[in-house]
C-alpha positions in Angstrom: 0.1 -0.3 -0.1 1.5 3.8 -1.1 2.7 5.4 1.7 1.6 9.2 2.0 4.9 11.5 2.9 5.1 14.9 3.7 7.6 16.9 1.9 8.2 20.4 3.3 10.3 22.9 1.2 9.9 22.8 -3.2 13.3 24.1 -3.7 16.2 22.5 -6.0 16.7 19.9 -3.8 13.1 19.5 -2.8 12.2 18.9 -6.4 14.8 16.2 -6.7 13.7 14.5 -3.8 9.7 14.4 -5.1 10.5 13.2 -8.5 12.4 10.1 -7.0 10.1 9.4 -4.6 7.3 9.5 -7.3 8.6 8.0 -9.6 9.0 4.9 -7.5 5.7 4.3 -7.5 5.3 3.4 -3.7 4.7 7.0 -2.1 2.0 9.3 -2.5 3.5 13.0 -2.2 1.9 16.0 0.2 4.3 19.0 -0.4 4.2 22.0 0.7 5.7 25.5 0.5 5.3 29.2 1.1 6.3 30.1 -2.6 3.3 29.2 -5.2 5.7 29.3 -7.7 7.8 26.4 -6.5 4.4 24.5 -5.9 3.3 25.2 -9.4 6.8 24.1 -11.3 6.7 20.8 -8.9 2.8 20.0 -9.8 3.7 20.5 -13.4 6.4 17.7 -13.2 4.0 15.9 -10.7 0.2 16.0 -11.5 -0.7 13.3 -8.5 1.1 15.1 -6.2 -0.9 17.3 -3.2 0.4 20.7 -3.0 -0.6 23.2 0.0 0.9 26.9 0.6 1.9 26.5 4.1 3.9 28.7 6.7 6.4 26.7 8.7 6.5 29.0 11.6 3.1 27.8 12.3 3.1 24.5 14.7 -0.5 24.1 14.4 -0.5 24.4 10.3 2.6 21.6 10.6 0.9 19.7 12.9 -2.2 19.7 10.9 -0.8 19.3 7.4 1.2 15.8 9.1 -2.2 14.2 9.5 -2.5 11.0 7.3 1.3 10.8 6.6 3.6 8.2 7.9 6.8 10.2 7.5 7.8 14.2 7.1 10.9 15.4 4.9 12.1 19.0 5.7 13.9 20.0 2.6 13.9 23.8 4.1 16.4 25.9 5.4 18.2 24.8 9.0 16.3 27.3 11.2 13.1 26.0 10.5 14.3 21.9 11.0 13.5 22.0 14.9 10.0 23.3 14.8 9.3 20.4 11.8 10.7 18.3 13.8 8.4 19.1 17.3 5.7 19.0 14.9 6.6 15.4 13.6 6.7 14.4 17.4 3.5 15.5 18.1 2.1 14.1 14.9 3.7 10.7 15.4 5.2 10.6 12.3 9.0 10.0 11.2 11.2 13.1 10.5 14.0 13.4 7.9 16.1 16.5 7.1 19.7 17.5 5.4 20.7 20.1 7.7 24.7 20.6 8.1 24.0 23.0 10.8 25.3 21.3 14.2 23.3 23.1 16.7 20.0 22.3 14.5 21.2 18.7 15.2 21.2 19.1 18.9 18.3 20.6 19.2 16.4 17.4 16.9 18.0 15.1 19.2 16.6 16.5 22.2 13.3 16.5 20.6 13.8 12.7 19.7 14.3 12.1 23.3 10.8 12.0 23.4 9.6 9.8 20.4 7.0 7.2 20.4 8.0 3.6 19.8 9.4 3.1 16.4 9.7 6.8 15.7 12.5 8.0 14.4 14.0 11.0 13.8 17.4 11.3 11.5 18.7 14.5 10.4 21.7 15.0 8.3 20.8 12.9 5.1 22.1 14.0 1.9 25.5 14.4 0.8 27.7 15.7 3.7 26.8 15.0 6.1 25.1 12.0 4.6 26.6 9.6 2.3 30.0 10.5 3.4 29.3 9.3 6.8 27.9 5.9 5.6 31.1 5.4 3.1 33.7 6.3 5.5 32.3 3.9 8.2 32.4 1.2 5.8 36.0 1.8 5.0 36.5 1.9 8.6 35.1 -1.8 9.1 37.8 -3.1 7.1 40.6 -2.1 9.7 41.5 -3.8 13.0 42.7 -0.8 14.5 41.7 2.7 12.9 44.3 5.8 13.4 43.2 8.7 10.8 40.0 9.5 9.1 40.0 12.1 6.3 36.8 12.8 4.5 36.8 15.4 1.6 33.7 16.5 -0.5 33.1 19.2 -3.1 30.1 19.9 -5.5 32.3 21.9 -8.6 31.3 23.5 -11.8 32.4 21.3 -14.6 33.2 24.3 -16.6 34.3 27.5 -14.0 34.7 30.8 -15.5 34.6 33.3 -12.6 37.6 34.1 -10.4 36.1 31.7 -7.6 35.9 29.1 -9.8 32.4 28.3 -8.7 28.8 28.1 -9.1 25.8 27.8 -6.6 24.6 24.6 -6.7 22.6 24.1 -3.5 21.5 26.3 -0.5 23.1 29.8 -0.3 22.1 29.8 3.6 23.7 26.6 4.0 26.9 27.3 2.0 27.5 30.2 3.7 26.6 28.5 7.3 29.7 26.1 6.4 32.0 28.9 5.5 31.0 30.6 9.1 30.7 28.6 11.5 33.0 26.6 13.7 34.3 23.1 12.3 34.5 20.0 14.3 37.4 17.3 14.5 39.3 14.6 16.6 43.0 15.9 16.9 45.3 14.1 18.9 42.5 12.0 20.1 40.3 15.3 21.8 37.5 16.8 20.0 38.4 20.2 19.4 36.9 23.2 17.4 38.8 25.0 14.5 37.8 28.2 12.7 36.2 27.5 9.2 38.5 28.0 6.0 41.4 27.2 7.9 43.4 23.3 7.4 44.6 24.5 3.6 45.7 22.0 1.8 46.1 20.7 -1.6 45.7 17.4 -3.3 45.4 15.5 -6.7 43.0 13.5 -8.6 42.9 12.2 -11.4 45.3 14.5 -12.8 43.6 17.0 -11.4 44.6 19.4 -8.7 42.5 20.2 -6.2 42.5 22.3 -2.9 40.4 21.7 0.4 40.2 23.7 3.7 37.8 23.3 7.1 34.1 23.9 6.3 31.7 23.0 9.6 29.1 19.9 9.8 30.2 17.7 7.3 31.0 15.3 9.9 27.6 15.1 11.2 28.0 13.5 14.3 30.9 11.3 13.6 32.9 13.4 16.3 30.7 11.6 19.2 30.6 8.2 17.5 34.5 7.9 17.2 35.9 10.1 20.2 38.1 7.4 22.1 38.7 5.3 18.6 40.8 7.3 16.6 43.6 9.9 16.7 42.5 12.1 14.2 39.3 12.7 12.1 38.5 15.9 9.9 36.4 16.7 7.1 37.0 19.7 4.5 35.5 20.9 1.4 36.9 20.2 -1.7 37.3 23.7 -4.3 39.4 24.0 -7.3 43.0 26.2 -6.7 42.1 30.1 -5.9 38.7 29.7 -4.1 39.9 29.8 -0.8 42.3 33.0 -1.0 38.9 35.1 -2.5 36.5 33.6 0.1 38.9 34.4 3.0 39.2 37.9 1.6 35.1 38.2 1.1 34.6 36.4 4.6 37.7 38.0 6.9 38.9 41.2 5.6 35.5 42.5 4.4 34.4 41.1 7.3 31.2 39.9 5.4 30.7 37.1 7.6 29.4 39.0 10.1 26.7 40.5 7.4 25.7 36.9 6.3 22.4 38.4 4.4 24.6 40.9 2.7 26.7 38.1 1.4 23.9 36.0 0.4 22.5 39.2 -1.8 25.7 39.4 -3.6 26.5 35.7 -4.3 22.8 35.2 -5.3 23.1 37.9 -7.9 26.6 37.4 -8.9 27.3 33.6 -9.0 25.1 31.9 -11.4 23.6 28.6 -10.9 24.8 25.7 -12.6 23.5 22.3 -13.9 26.9 21.3 -15.2 28.5 20.1 -12.1 30.4 17.2 -10.5 30.4 16.2 -7.2 33.5 14.6 -5.8 33.4 12.4 -2.6 37.0 11.2 -1.2 37.6 9.2 2.2 40.6 8.1 3.4 41.5 6.0 6.5 44.6 5.1 7.8 45.4 2.1 10.5 45.9 -1.2 11.3 44.9 -4.3 9.6 46.4 -7.9 10.1 49.4 -6.1 11.9 50.5 -4.0 9.4 50.0 0.0 9.2 48.1 0.6 5.9 46.0 3.1 4.0 42.5 2.5 2.1 40.5 5.1 0.4 37.0 5.3 -1.5 37.0 7.9 -4.5 33.5 8.6 -6.3 33.0 11.1 -9.1 29.6 11.8 -10.1 27.9 13.7 -12.6 25.2 15.8 -13.5 22.7 13.6 -15.3 19.6 12.8 -16.9 16.9 11.0 -15.3 13.6 9.8 -16.9 14.1 12.8 -19.8 14.9 15.5 -17.3 18.5 16.9 -16.5 19.5 17.0 -12.8 22.8 18.5 -11.5 25.1 16.0 -9.7 24.2 17.6 -6.1 20.7 18.0 -6.7 20.7 14.0 -7.2 23.4 12.8 -4.9 21.1 14.8 -2.3 17.8 13.6 -3.2 19.4 10.0 -3.5 21.1 10.2 -0.3 17.8 11.1 1.6 15.6 9.3 -0.4 17.5 6.3 0.5 17.5 6.2 4.3 13.8 7.6 3.7 13.3 4.3 1.8 15.3 2.0 4.0 13.4 3.3 7.3 9.8 3.4 5.7 10.2 -0.3 4.3 11.6 -1.7 7.6 14.7 -2.3 6.4 16.0 -0.2 9.6 14.2 0.0 12.6 14.7 1.9 16.0 13.5 4.5 18.1 14.2 8.6 18.3 17.5 9.7 16.9 19.2 7.9 14.3 22.8 8.9 13.3 24.2 8.5 9.6 26.9 6.4 10.5 23.8 3.6 11.7 22.7 3.2 8.1 24.4 -0.1 7.0 26.6 0.7 3.7 25.3 -2.2 1.8 21.6 -1.6 2.4 22.2 2.0 1.2 24.2 1.5 -1.6 21.9 -1.4 -3.2 18.6 0.3 -2.2 16.8 1.5 -5.7 17.9 5.3 -4.8 21.4 4.7 -3.2 22.6 3.0 -6.7 23.0 6.7 -8.0 25.9 6.7 -5.6 27.4 3.4 -7.5 30.3 4.1 -9.6 34.2 2.9 -10.0 35.7 4.0 -6.4 39.2 4.2 -5.9 40.9 1.8 -3.2 44.4 2.7 -2.6 47.2 2.5 -0.3 49.2 5.8 -0.7 48.5 9.0 0.4 48.5 11.9 -1.9 47.5 14.7 0.5 50.1 17.7 0.4 50.2 19.3 3.8 
């Protein structure tokens, strides 16, 4: 029997989520947004979907909208997710979101403490946090003892043309949040906070040079999970060389980190969106296996592609497929539990063989040689 899923947020990622779930044939969609034009666009693609104008700041409206649903997916800004989670708790349905914001996740975790039996709260689904955590945990399982975990993720234009070598591919609020908020890591066995944009490094993949630097949120809850088990654990965002220097100028020298709405306005008026992008997921773990100190890596490069006659960007597809796979595994009873569910608790084999998780299937690079340049 088809389940009804409430999807709140009909933007770039929301449209991808809706298309994937609808095309599966197992879910009836109820889609809500405060922007009528967004709802009109999504209903043209999915005529069978129910669409509603919704004020996500209203607890009563949220709870009412959830009646008759088995789960809610929030594709909203991180700021609005705790309110959606509180409404899901009252409605007694499962909750999923895409947040990269650490404080939002803490709030959702506290709400999840009051979940009824069988009700789960699963924040941080998607790409990073999300799939990068699931695949990194999978690589870790190969080792007898883990020393270091490095996680690197980037959504990049295939054909950069501006000085930043960057195009907008997802939420501008989320991007700015990652560039401005403190970054968590494990260093010398202890959980530390680092400043964003620090830890600049360069590395090569397939003959191309990239840079990577600290950004907030990509580790999800992994520091808490791995504390006491590893010496080093860190996450960095991948960009083309030169991007870091210009963002540091904007955020720190011009102090736009303190004027985020102005920065958002500038970026959205000056940096175009692209649907010709590539997502790089690069995880490297070092440790001991059979008494030897070795390294193992998993590299995935995923490109924009056409799905059922419609062109989607790589970041839309990877983020949408990431959350849809976790939703599907929970709603089809392949993952069970009560309360807060971490991304690292999602089994890799179940995820990658799921009908949505399969979009992450590609030739992966497993190596025993580091190419990081500090």
